[in-house]
N, C-alpha and C positions, 0 to 999 in steps of 0.2 A: 504494500500500500504506500502510495506516495506521501511524502511529508507535507503537512499543511503549509500553504504559502503564507508569506509574511511580508509586510512593508517595513518592519522594524529591523534596522541594521544590527542592533544589539542582539536580537533574537537569532538573526541569521548567523552572526558571529559565534554564538553559543553552540550552534549545531554544526558548524563547519570545522574541518580539520585545521590545525594550526598552520599558518602560512606567513611568509615574509611580506612586509609592506603594510602591516596593520599594527598600529600602536594603540593600546587600550589603557586607560586610567579610570579609577573609580574612587569616589569619596561619598561619605554619608553626612547629611545635614538633617538632624531631627528625624522626621518620618520619611525623608526622601533620600534615595540612593541615586547619585548622578554618575552616569557612565559616559565617557568620551571615547570615541573611536576616530582615529585619524587613518583614513584609507589612502594609501599611496597609489601612484599610477601603475606600480608593478604588481599590485594585488589583482591580477587579471581574473582569477577564478572566483572571486568573492561574490560577484553578482550585483554589486552596487558601484555607482560611479565614484571616482576618487574625490575625496573631500572630507569634511568634518561632520560627524554625527554625534549629537548629544541626546542622551535619554535620561529623563527624570522619571523615576518610578516611586510612587507614594505607597505607604503601607496599606491604605484602604482606597477602594474605588470611590470616585466622586459621587456616585449614586447614593453612597451611604453617609456622606458628609459634604457640607457646603465648602466651596473652595476657601482656603484661608489666605489672608494677606501675606503671611510668611511664605507660603507656597508660590504665590504670584511673584513675590520679590526674588525668590530663587530663580524662577523662570526668566524674569527680567534681567537678572545678572548674567545668565547664560546667553540670552539674546544680545545683550550689550557687548559681551566678550566676542561674539561672532561678528558684530557690526562695528568694530573699532575703526575700520578703515572708511566708514561712512561718516562724513562731516555732519555736525549738528544741524547745519543749514540745509542739508540735502533733503529734498522732498521725498516722501514715502507714499507708495500706493499699497494698500492692504486689500488683498483679493480673497473673498470668501467663496471658495470652490464648493460645488455640490448642489444638491437638489433640496431646497427648503421644504418641499412637500413630502419627502421621504425621510422619516425621522433618523434612521441610522446615518444618512448622508447629509444631515442638516447642520453639521458642526460649522462648516465654513460660513454659510449665510448668517447663522446666529452670531458668530464672532464678528463678522463685518458690521452687524447692526449695533455692536457695543464699542466700536472704535471711536475715539475722540477725533473727529474730523476738523481740521484747523485751516485747510487750504483756502486762501482768499480772504481770510478774516484779519490778517495783518496784526496778529497778537505777538508782541515782542517777546523773545525768549522761548517761543514754542516752535518746534519743527512743523513744517507744513505737511499735513497728512490728509489723504483722501482714501475712501473705502468704497468697494463695489462688490456686490454679489451677482455675478453675470449669468447665473443659471447654468444648465447643462445642455449639451448638444441636442439631446432628445426634445428639449423644450424650445430651443431657439434656432437650431440648425446652424449655429455658429460655434466653432471651436474656441475654447478659452484662449488658445495661443493666437488665433487670428484677431480676436478682439483686443487682446493685451498688446499685441504689436502696434495696433492703431493707437491705443491709449498711451503707450510709452512714447510714441512719436509726438502726440499732442501735449501730454502732461510733462514729459521729460523728468521722470523720477530718478533719484539716485539709487533707489532701492525698491524692490517689490517684495512684499511679505505675502506668501500664498498659504492659506490655511485650508486643510482638507481632512476629512475622516480617513482613517487608515484601517487595514485589516491586520490582525495578529494571527499567529499560529497556535498560541497558548491562551486558553480562556482566562487564565489568571491575570493577564495583562489588560483585559478590557476595562477601559475607563480609569485606570490608575497610572497610565504611562503617557508622557508627552515626548515626542521626538522633534528635534530641530536639526536641520541640515542646510548647508550652503551649496548643495549640489543641485537644487531645483526639485521639480516634481512633475509627474505625469498625471494629469487629472483623470480620475476614474480608475487608477491602478488598484485601489483597494478592493474593487469588485470585478477585476479583470475586464474593464471596459475602457482601456487606456486610450487617451487622446494625445496629440502631440505635446511634447514636454515643454515645460516653462523653466528656463535656465538662463544663465548668463550667455551661453553660446547662442541660444535661440533669440534672446531679447536684447542683448547688448548692455544689460544692467545687472547689478547684483540681485540675486534672488535668494531669499530665506524661506524655506518651507517648514511649516509647523503643523503637526498632526497628532491626533489621539486615536488609538484603535477603538472602534465602536462595533466591529463585527469580528468574528473568528471564523477561520476556514476549517470546516469540519469534514474531513474525508471519510468516505464510506468504503466498505469492503469490496464493492463492485467497481471501484475505481473512480466513481463520481465524487463530487464534494458539494457542500452547501455552505453559504455564508449565514451564520447564525448571530443574532443580536440578543442581548439580555432583555428580559421583560420590562425592566425599568429604563429602557433606552432613552425615553423622552427626558427624564430627569438627568440622566447621565450626560446627554448631549448638551442640555441647557447649562449645567454646571461646568462642564468642560469648556464650553464656549466662553463663559464668564472668566474662568481661570486664565485662558489664553489671552483674552482681551485685556484683562488686568495686567498680565505680563508684558504684552506688546505696548500698551499705553504707557506703562511705567518706564520701559526701555526707551521708547521714542520721545518721551517728554520728561526727562530727568529733573526739570525745573519745577514740576508739580509734586506735591506730597502724595503719599499713598492715600491719605484721607480725601484729598481733593479729587483724585482720580476716581475713587470709589463713588463719591457723591455725584460726579459729572456723568458717570455711566448710567444709562437708562435702558430698560428693555424695549 
């Protein structure tokens, strides 16, 4: 029986044979274990593009507890570390990928709705940020990559943050794991409906991908598999979106206090 597929680089690394070209470090902060993978260009058989992958895994799933500000600040710290080369004045476009009408796939649109949008408001000391949930190809007939290339040309962001739901191979990772990567993302990859990738090579700007596994790949003995979501997926997606939005807002707007960010965010 084939191994369950996964979008998580850390999970893939755990099941792979040791190989050169991958550096792993791990540290614990309270209820969170942070794992960092640096995948080199010579790690050809790993199955993931070369770049940085950061995984934050919490003790409990978000469906069993509301996101804590300490968790969001850890996430913001990791996002900031990846984005050190992006100047404070650099404009940012946050893209909420997925289908808002399908609960396990609604993480991206829910997150986009919680981003503090500041573009065009001329607020001194704040980075210009805009956000969009473009829908999915089945709804619009437009690939996210096609739309984003046009947006990048018009808005000229220094950074694109793409948020999407992911698939895990281990059910214990549902809703308690956040993955960050600077390698970009292929929309729909979580449910094997992959569209053209969003990355620096395809868009010409830095792309940070952020995701939380909301479904697990469950293989059967006859060789088929099913994507299974937990019964509390609506609560899980809602809380995961708030955690990610808190982290993104805190990382992009370091001049605002955590309390200010939390108050400014509305559903």
